[in-house]
Structure formats: structure tokens, C-alpha cells
C-alpha positions in Angstrom: 0.0 0.0 0.0 1.2 3.5 -0.8 1.3 6.5 1.5 2.1 10.0 0.6 5.3 11.7 1.7 3.2 13.8 4.1 1.9 10.7 5.8 5.5 9.4 6.3 6.6 12.7 7.7 3.8 12.7 10.2 4.6 9.2 11.3 8.3 10.0 11.6 7.7 13.1 13.5 5.5 11.2 15.9 8.3 8.7 16.7 10.8 11.6 17.2 8.5 13.4 19.5 7.7 10.3 21.6 11.4 9.5 22.0 12.3 13.1 22.9 9.5 13.3 25.5 10.5 10.0 27.0 14.1 11.1 27.5 13.1 14.5 28.8 10.7 13.0 31.3 13.5 10.7 32.6 14.9 13.7 34.6 11.9 13.4 36.9 12.7 9.8 37.9 15.0 10.3 40.9 13.6 7.7 43.3 11.9 4.3 43.1 8.5 5.8 43.6 9.2 8.3 40.8 10.3 5.5 38.4 7.4 3.1 39.2 4.4 5.3 40.2 5.4 8.8 39.0 5.8 10.0 42.6 2.0 9.3 43.3 1.1 12.9 42.3 -0.9 12.8 39.0 -3.9 15.2 38.8 -7.1 14.3 37.1 -6.3 15.3 33.5 -3.0 13.5 33.5 -4.4 10.4 35.3 -7.5 10.1 33.1 -5.5 10.4 29.9 -2.9 8.0 31.0 -5.4 5.4 32.2 -7.3 5.6 28.9 -4.1 5.3 27.0 -2.9 2.3 29.1 -6.0 0.2 28.7 -6.7 0.7 25.0 -3.7 -0.7 23.0 -3.0 -2.8 20.0 -5.5 -5.5 21.0 -8.2 -3.0 21.5 -7.5 -1.3 18.1 -6.2 -4.0 15.8 -8.2 -6.8 17.5 -11.5 -4.9 17.8 -11.3 -3.7 14.2 -10.8 -7.3 13.2 -13.8 -8.4 15.1 -15.9 -5.5 13.6 -14.7 -6.7 10.1 -15.8 -10.3 10.9 -18.9 -9.8 13.1 -20.0 -6.2 12.9 -21.5 -4.7 16.1 -20.9 -8.1 17.8 -17.3 -7.2 17.9 -18.0 -4.5 20.5 -17.6 -6.9 23.4 -13.8 -6.7 23.5 -13.6 -3.0 24.3 -17.0 -2.9 26.0 -15.7 -5.4 28.5 -12.6 -3.3 29.1 -14.9 -0.3 29.8 -17.1 -2.2 32.2 -14.0 -3.6 34.0 -12.6 -0.1 34.5 -16.0 1.3 35.7 -16.2 -1.5 38.2 -12.6 -1.0 39.3 -13.3 2.7 39.8 -16.3 1.9 42.1 -14.8 -1.1 43.9 -11.1 -0.8 44.4 -9.6 2.7 43.8 -10.4 4.2 47.2 -9.0 1.2 49.1 -5.9 1.0 46.9 -5.1 4.7 47.4 -4.8 4.1 51.1 -2.3 1.2 50.8 0.6 3.0 49.1 1.7 -0.3 47.6 3.6 -0.8 44.4 2.0 -4.1 43.2 -0.9 -6.5 43.4 1.3 -9.0 45.0 2.1 -6.9 48.0 -1.6 -7.1 48.8 -1.6 -10.8 48.2 1.2 -11.3 50.7 -0.5 -9.2 53.4 -3.5 -11.4 53.0 -2.1 -14.9 52.3 1.6 -14.9 53.1 5.0 -14.9 51.2 4.4 -18.2 49.4 1.2 -16.9 48.0 3.0 -13.8 46.8 5.4 -16.0 44.8 2.5 -17.8 43.2 0.7 -14.5 42.5 3.8 -12.9 41.2 4.4 -15.7 38.7 0.8 -15.5 37.4 0.7 -11.7 37.2 4.0 -11.7 35.4 2.6 -14.1 32.8 -0.2 -11.6 32.4 1.9 -8.5 32.0 4.5 -10.2 29.8 1.9 -11.6 27.4 0.0 -8.3 27.3 3.3 -6.6 26.4 3.8 -9.2 23.6 0.3 -8.4 22.2 1.3 -4.8 21.9 4.6 -5.5 20.1 2.8 -7.8 17.7 0.4 -5.0 17.0 3.2 -2.5 16.5 4.8 -4.8 14.0 1.5 -5.4 12.2 1.0 -1.6 11.7 4.6 -0.9 10.6 4.6 -3.9 8.3 1.3 -2.8 6.7 2.4 0.9 6.4 5.9 0.7 5.1 6.2 -3.0 4.0 9.1 -3.6 6.3 9.7 -7.3 7.2 7.4 -8.3 10.1 10.3 -9.2 12.4 12.1 -6.0 11.8 8.8 -4.1 12.3 8.4 -5.6 15.7 12.0 -4.9 16.7 11.9 -1.3 15.5 8.6 -0.3 17.1 9.1 -2.4 20.2 12.6 -1.2 20.6 11.5 2.5 20.8 9.0 1.6 23.6 11.6 -0.4 25.5 14.1 2.4 25.2 12.0 5.3 26.7 10.5 3.0 29.3 14.0 1.8 30.3 15.3 5.4 30.6 12.5 7.2 32.3 10.1 4.7 33.9 6.6 5.9 34.9 7.3 9.5 34.3 8.4 8.8 30.7 5.3 6.5 30.3 3.1 9.2 31.7 4.3 12.0 29.5 4.3 9.9 26.3 0.9 8.5 27.2 -0.7 12.0 27.3 0.6 12.7 23.8 -0.6 9.2 22.7 -4.0 9.8 24.2 -4.5 13.0 22.3 -3.4 11.5 19.0 -5.5 8.4 19.5 -8.6 10.4 20.4 -8.3 12.6 17.4 -7.2 9.9 15.0 -9.1 6.8 15.9 -12.1 7.9 18.0 -13.0 10.8 15.7 -11.4 11.0 12.3 -11.1 7.3 11.2 -14.8 6.4 11.7 -16.0 9.5 9.9 -13.8 9.0 6.8 -14.5 5.2 6.7 -18.3 5.7 6.9 -17.9 8.4 4.2 -15.9 6.0 1.9 -18.7 3.4 2.4 -21.3 5.9 1.1 -22.6 7.2 4.4 -24.2 5.6 7.4 -27.4 4.4 5.7 -25.4 2.9 2.8 -23.1 1.1 5.2 -26.0 -0.3 7.2 -27.7 -1.5 4.0 -24.6 -3.2 2.7 -23.6 -5.3 5.7 -25.2 -8.6 6.5 -28.2 -8.3 8.8 -26.3 -10.2 11.6 -23.7 -7.4 11.6 -26.3 -5.1 13.2 -26.7 -7.3 16.3 -24.4 -7.1 19.3 -24.9 -10.9 19.6 -23.5 -11.7 16.2 -20.4 -13.4 17.7 -22.5 -15.8 19.7 -23.0 -16.1 23.4 -19.8 -18.1 24.2 -17.4 -15.7 22.4 -19.2 -12.6 23.8 -19.2 -14.1 27.3 -15.6 -15.0 27.0 -14.6 -11.4 26.6 -16.6 -10.4 29.7 -14.9 -13.0 31.9 -11.6 -12.3 30.2 -11.5 -8.5 30.8 -13.9 -7.5 33.6 -12.1 -9.5 36.4 -8.7 -8.8 34.8 -9.2 -5.0 34.7 -10.3 -5.0 38.3 -7.1 -6.7 39.5 -4.5 -6.1 36.8 -1.0 -5.1 37.9 -0.8 -2.5 35.1 -4.1 -1.0 36.2 -3.3 -1.0 39.9 0.2 0.5 39.2 -1.5 3.4 37.3 -4.1 3.8 40.2 -1.1 4.2 42.6 0.0 7.3 40.5 -3.1 9.3 41.4 -2.5 12.1 43.9 -5.7 11.2 45.9 -8.7 8.8 46.1 -11.0 11.3 44.2 -8.7 11.5 41.2 -8.2 7.7 41.0 -11.9 7.0 41.2 -13.1 9.6 38.8 -10.3 9.0 36.4 -10.7 5.2 36.3 -14.5 5.5 35.7 -14.0 8.2 33.0 -11.5 5.9 31.2 -14.1 3.1 31.3 -16.6 5.4 29.6 -14.0 6.4 27.0 -13.3 2.7 26.3 -17.0 2.1 25.4 -16.9 5.0 22.9 -13.6 3.5 21.5 -15.4 0.2 21.1 -18.0 1.8 18.9 -15.4 3.6 16.8 -13.2 0.5 16.1 -16.1 -1.8 15.1 -17.5 0.8 12.8 -14.1 1.0 11.1 -14.1 -2.8 10.8 -17.6 -2.8 9.3 -16.7 -0.2 6.8 -13.7 -2.1 5.6 -15.8 -5.3 5.4 -18.1 -3.5 2.9 -15.4 -1.9 0.9 -12.8 -4.8 0.9 -14.8 -8.0 1.7 -12.1 -10.5 0.8 -9.0 -9.6 2.8 -6.5 -12.4 3.2 -6.0 -11.7 6.8 -8.8 -9.9 8.8 -6.1 -8.8 11.3 -5.0 -6.3 8.7 -8.4 -4.7 8.4 -7.4 -1.6 10.4 -4.1 -0.8 8.6 -5.5 -1.7 5.1 -8.7 0.3 5.7 -6.9 3.4 7.0 -4.3 3.3 4.3 -6.8 2.9 1.5 -9.8 5.1 2.4 -8.5 8.0 4.4 -7.2 11.1 2.8 -3.5 12.1 2.6 -2.2 13.5 5.9 -5.1 12.0 7.9 -3.8 8.5 7.1 -0.5 9.4 8.7 -2.2 10.8 11.8 -4.5 7.8 12.2 -1.7 5.3 11.7 0.4 7.2 14.2 -2.6 7.0 16.6 -2.7 3.3 16.2 1.0 3.1 17.0 0.3 5.4 20.0 -2.3 2.9 21.2 0.0 0.0 21.1 3.0 1.8 22.5 1.2 3.3 25.5 0.0 -0.1 26.7 3.3 -1.8 25.9 5.3 0.7 27.9 2.9 0.4 30.9 2.9 -3.4 30.9 6.7 -3.6 30.5 7.1 -1.4 33.5 4.5 -3.5 35.4 6.6 -6.6 34.6 9.8 -5.0 35.8 8.0 -3.9 39.0 6.9 -7.5 39.7 10.4 -8.8 39.1 12.0 -6.1 41.3 9.5 -5.4 44.0 7.8 -8.9 44.4 10.7 -11.3 43.7 14.2 -9.6 43.8 13.7 -7.1 46.6 11.4 -9.3 48.7 13.3 -12.6 48.5 16.8 -12.1 46.9 18.2 -8.7 47.7 20.5 -8.6 50.7 19.7 -6.0 53.2 22.6 -3.6 53.6 23.2 0.1 53.9 19.9 2.0 53.2 21.7 4.7 51.2 23.2 2.1 48.9 19.9 0.4 48.5 18.2 3.6 47.5 20.9 4.2 44.8 20.4 0.7 43.5 16.6 0.7 43.4 16.1 2.6 40.1 19.2 1.1 38.5 18.1 -2.5 39.2 14.5 -1.8 38.2 15.8 -0.2 34.9 17.8 -3.4 34.3 14.8 -5.5 34.8 12.8 -3.3 32.4 15.5 -4.0 29.8 15.4 -7.7 30.4 11.7 -7.8 30.2 11.8 -5.9 26.9 14.2 -8.6 25.4 11.9 -11.4 26.6 8.8 -9.7 25.2 10.5 -9.3 21.8 11.4 -13.0 21.7 7.9 -14.1 22.7 6.3 -11.7 20.2 8.0 -13.6 17.3 6.8 -16.9 18.8 3.1 -16.1 19.4 2.5 -13.7 16.5 -1.3 -13.5 17.1 -3.0 -10.6 18.8 -6.2 -12.2 20.0 -4.5 -15.4 21.1 -2.1 -13.4 23.2 -5.0 -11.6 24.9 -6.7 -14.9 25.7 -3.6 -16.2 27.4 -2.7 -13.2 29.5 -6.2 -12.6 30.9 -6.8 -16.3 31.2 -4.2 -16.6 34.0 -5.0 -13.3 35.6 -8.8 -13.7 35.7 -8.9 -17.4 36.1 -6.4 -17.6 39.0 -5.8 -14.4 40.9 -9.3 -12.8 40.8 -11.0 -14.9 43.4 -8.5 -14.8 46.3 -7.7 -11.1 45.7 -11.4 -10.0 45.6 -12.1 -12.2 48.7 -9.5 -10.1 50.6 -11.5 -7.0 49.6 -14.9 -8.5 50.7 -14.1 -10.6 53.8 -13.1 -9.1 57.1 -11.2 -12.3 58.2 -10.1 -15.3 56.3 -7.6 -18.2 56.3 -4.2 -17.3 54.8 -4.0 -20.8 53.3 -7.3 -20.3 51.4 -5.7 -17.9 49.0 -2.5 -19.9 48.6 -4.4 -23.2 47.8 -6.9 -21.4 45.5 -4.0 -19.8 43.5 -2.2 -23.2 43.0 -5.3 -25.2 42.2 -6.7 -22.7 39.7 -3.4 -22.3 37.9 -3.3 -26.1 37.3 -6.8 -26.1 36.0 -6.4 -23.1 33.7 -3.2 -24.6 32.2 -4.9 -27.9 31.6 -7.9 -26.3 30.0 -5.6 -24.3 27.7 -4.0 -27.5 26.6 -7.3 -29.4 26.1 -9.7 -26.8 24.6 -7.3 -24.1 23.4 -7.1 -20.4 24.2 -10.1 -19.0 22.4 -12.7 -20.6 24.7 -14.0 -19.1 28.0 -13.8 -22.5 29.6 -10.2 -22.1 31.0 -11.2 -18.8 32.8 -14.5 -20.1 34.1 -13.1 -23.4 35.2 -10.2 -21.6 37.0 -12.5 -19.2 38.8 -14.9 -22.0 39.9 -12.0 -24.1 41.1 -10.5 -21.2 42.9 -13.8 -20.3 44.6 -14.4 -23.9 45.6 -11.0 -24.4 47.1 -11.0 -21.0 48.8 -14.4 -21.6 50.4 -13.5 -25.1 51.6 -10.2 -24.1 53.0 -11.7 -21.0 54.7 -14.4 -23.1 56.2 -12.2 -25.8 57.8 -9.1 -23.8 58.7 -9.5 -22.4 62.2 -6.6 -19.9 61.8 -7.9 -16.6 60.4 -6.2 -13.3 59.7 -7.8 -9.8 59.3 -8.0 -8.3 55.8 -5.5 -5.5 55.1 -8.4 -3.5 53.6 -10.2 -3.6 56.9 -7.4 -2.2 59.0 
């Protein structure tokens, strides 16, 4: 596909601006809290924009457009589920999390269920954050490959390498400042301009509706199982995701975290409508694409006018890069805070430890980036990657973590046994029925709930919930 020189200039300028902002913001990362949670001082505009940028990435853009291409309005369930998860997180957990001043999900798990449970939870949440990072790198590669025709492997390395670079250098402050730029570009390009021009290319809204199959106009066109799988995939995962919690920890107070998270949920629902409409328009205009995963890039490159194409493709890159940077940072936080610092690091001079904190966390961010790049080439499927990452998070960690929110007292062993049992069940279900079914998540949650309830019933030793103190 051919873009104009103006489009290429816009895309090139976008990358230059992002790298420049990432390096400039690195000056603000002087302590571990600066590097990991932006000093816990983001106001509402910054927090809202960053939360929306974090949750809507390559899977939400490339994947949702693909679903719109194949199912019409039925494809709305991917981003709709993200929106619902954020709204529920805003109402249920933001206020309590703001009081904890923690750095990770797994700190909360240890306070509730002990150090062994923290190791289990850290492993499972690390799978989640790593795989979600992989999804974004695959999406970046898909866009770059579709735009400039660069080899898919080189596309992933180039796009992913930029994200790894500015995340490694500046941590959460770099992620925050780049996310704000990416949020603005994504809003203008994908939420507003792309649907308008795609509908126009299809002949207007009435023409679009008349040309698609009748099933495309139903939100149930994917079928109950697939629609339901997105609900169980995303809603629990958004409530307890390390990347979401780490962003919540950056808010300066409870009010900002609650309103910003709920606002980002509403934004996600609007984004759901925009992306499926893009997919439907491409299905009308180009009904025989070899790979529906390319619907977004092909549609934008073909039907949008010069200049707007470059802006929208830059917006798609913004979506993938913002999530990738957040999840890479979340992964490095788990490695440093939940495993290295908690179980490996020797306790020495406090001044020396403070000097090492940011350096070691940066090193872990670099290691994570390399691992993500390798895994991206192996998986190479956006929707499969989403299924895997949320499968382990929602299927294994959701039940014990939410129980610690709800119950005033519980058995520490209940969470540990539930984590272990559900992890085995989710893995077994993935191997037997594959990743595209909702069975692994549902089976994992049911197993976790049963084991948790039984252990809590028979174990006489109880501990108070950290959220009730």
C-alpha cells in the first residue's frame, strides 16, 4: 500500500516526539516511587488520559477492528468489556488501593495470604503483564509492516525497541508524558477521524448499514460463548491487573483515582463503537481480505485522505506503544518489588539500597523488553495473546484477591491453595480446549472459589484483611 510523503513525515515526527518526550521526562525519575508510580502525584487530567491510553492498546485497536470486520457490532464486546471492567474498578477498588501506598498487586496478596502466595501470584501476574506486552509488540509490528512494507520481524524490533528504550530510561514519568501525547493523538485519529472517513468511503451511514449482512447489526453476532468469554476475560482482569493498579497508585488522591478510572471506562466504550465501525466499513469496501487482522491498517491506508492517514496510523501506534510501555514497566515492577527485593536482595546500607533501586528496576525493564521481543515472534497472534494473558489473571488471581476486599477475616491458606489449584486447571484447559474458549477462565474461577471456600471453612486460623485495617 502507498502512503504520501506527508503521511510518512507525520509518522516519523510522531516517533521523534515520543522518544524526545520519553528522554526529557527521565529527569523526573530520581527515586523508586518516581520511576514506578510517578511519585504518586498525578492530577485528574493526567491520570484520566494515562489510564485511557494504558487500557486501549493494540489488541483494542487491531483486534477490535478485526472483530468488527468479521462480526459487525458483535465485535463491540472486546472494548466494551474493558470499559465495564474499568468502571467497576473505579467503584470497587480505587479508594481502598489509594490508602495502601503499595507498588503491586502481589504486595496485597502477601499481606493477606503470606509470602508463598506472593510468589504464586507474582508468577501468574508476570505471565499476564508479559503476554500483554507481547500483544502490543505484535500490533506495532502489524502496523509498521502494513504501512511501510518492512519485514514483520524488523517491524516488531523497530517499534518495540523504541518503547523499551524510553521505558527503560524514564520509567513511569516517561510513560506518563508519552501516554498523554498518545491519548490526544489516539482520540483525534481513531475515535473521531477514522470512523468519519470510513463511513464516508462506504457511502454514508445508511449505505453502510444496508450493505452489511443483517447479523452485523446485532451485538450478539459473535454468539454467546465468544461474547461471554470477553466479559470473563476482561472484567475481572481489569479490576485486579497489575498495570491498572500501578496506574491507580500514581493518582494524587482517592478522588482522582476513582473519577479518572471510571472516566477511562466510559472512554473505552466509545472507543469500542469507533473501532467496530471502522471494521464494518472495511468489510463493505474490501470484503475479501486475506487476513482480517490487517483490516485496520488496510482500511486506514486505503480510504483515508492524505495526511489523515499518517495521523491515524500514528494514533494506532500510539495505542500499542502506550499499553506496551505500561505493561513492560509493570513486569519489571513485579520482578524487582515482588521477587528480587522481597526474596533475593541482601539488606545492607539503606543509602546504597536507594541508589540501587532505580538502576536495578531499569535493568529488569530492559530484560523484560528482550523477553517480550522474543515471545512476540513466537506467538504472533494478537487475540490469542489476549486470551492467554487474561486467562491466567482472571482465572487464577481474581477470586482470592477480591475475597480479601470483601471478607473481614479469612484463612491465609485459602488464597494460597486457590491460586495453586486454579493455575493447574487453567493450564490444563488451555492445553485441552485451546485459548479461544471461555472454559479455562470459568473453570479456573470456579476451582479457585471452591478451594478457597472449603479451606476457609475448615481452617481455624484466620487473619484480618489488610483492607479492613
